N, C-alpha and C positions, 0 to 999 in steps of 0.2 A: 412525488412520482416524477415530476419534471426534472428535478435535480438528479435523481437516481438515473433517469434515462440519459441525461446529459453526461453523467459520469461514465456510463457504459459506452456511449458513443466516443467520448474522448479516449477512453482506454482502448477501444477497438481501433481507432485511428492511429494511436501511438503504436500498437502492436503491428498493424499493417505497415506503418512507416519503418519500423525496425526490420520487418521481413524484407521489404523492398530495398532498404539501404544495404542490408547484409547480402542480398542477392547481387546487387550492384558491385559490392566489394569483391565477392567471389568471381563475378564476371570479369571485373577489372584485373584481378590478380592472375587468373588462369587463362583468360581469353586474350585480353589486351596486353597482359604482361606487366601491368603497373596498377596497383591498388591505390585508390585515392586515400589520402591520409585522414580526411574528415569523416569517412564512413564509420570507422571504429569508434571514434570519439562521440559522435552523435548517437550512435546506437547504444553505447554504454550509458550515456546520460538518459536516454529514453527508457532504458530498462530500469534504471533507478527510479524514475518517475512512475513507471508502470507498477513497480513493486510497492511503492509507498502509497499511491492512490488506490491501488488494488486492495490494500488492507481494509479500507472502508467499504468497498464494494463486496469484499469477501465476508466481512462481518454482517453486512446487511442480509446476505443470502445464507448465513449460517455455514459458510464454507471453511472456517478456520478449524484446525485440528483440535479436538477436545476429547477428553476421557471422561465418560459419564459414569464410571463404576462407583465412585464415591457418592456422587449426586443421586444416582438411582438407588443406592442402598440405604439412604437415610429417610426418616419420616418427612412428610411434606413441610412441616414448620422449619426443620433444620435445612431442608433443601432451599427454601426461600432465603435463609440467611447465607448459605454458601454461595448462591447465585448473586446475591447482593454484594458479598465480599469480592467475588470474581469481578463484578462490574467496577467496584471501587479500585481494584488493582489494575484493571485495564485503563481506567481513567488516569490513575497515577502514572502508569507507564507512558501513556500518551502525553501527559504533561511533561514528563522528563524528556521524552523524545522531541517534543516541540521546542522546549527550552534549549536543548542541545543543538537541534537543527538550526535555530536562529543564531546561536553562538557560532556554529561552524560556518554558516552563510556569511555572517558579518566578518568573521576572521579571514575568510577567503575572498571577500568582495573585491579586493584590489588585484587579485591574481586572475590571469586569463588562461583559458585552455590553449594547448599547444597548436592545434591545427586550425580551429575556427575562431580563436581569440574571443571566446564567449566568457563573460565573467563567471568564475567558478562558484559564485554565490547562487547561480541558477541551479546547478545540480544539487548543491548542498541544501537548498531551500526545499527540495523534495521531501526531506525528512520532516521538516516542520509542517509543511502543508499536509502531508499524509497523516501525521499525528493529530492535527487539528480536525481533519476530516474523520478520522477514526473516532475521536471523542464526540464529534457532532452526530455521526451516525448512531453511536451507542445512546447518546442522550435522546435523540429524536425517537429511536426505537422504544426506549423505556417510557418516555412521555406519551407515546402513542399506544402503549399497552401491549407491544409485541412480546411474545414469549421468547425467552433466551433460547438460542439454538440447541444448547445442551439438553434442554427439556425433552427434545424429540428423539434423543438417543435411546434406543431400546437395548435392554440387556442381551448379551450374547447367550444363546442357549446351547 
């Protein structure tokens, strides 16, 4: 619970930062007549981090898009197998994303961003961190006995 709450706070602060930075950019462009160069760069990096960290938070809350037609149409034994296969595929995808994210971050570690001169490994690391978080949330949910989100989908009548 503490980790989940911390993640929610971090995501909320990042979203607030993006909103304030973009407001400042618009203010600078249309009121002052000169938009700061760093605002677009930082907001773009923050959005990437929000998207990747948000995958774990979204999975935790059952907010990812899912189609339950097949799962709800099969007998309970097959349903368990389908949900387990889904979890294995999510873990495999998270593994590939983490591997690729680490490779991208290492590949771009020497490159700096144009405006802020931040190492480009930082925005690229978002993919690896988000993938690890996704795998961690899925693992902890299943070890804790939480029901997969697709189980709660009711058939459309």
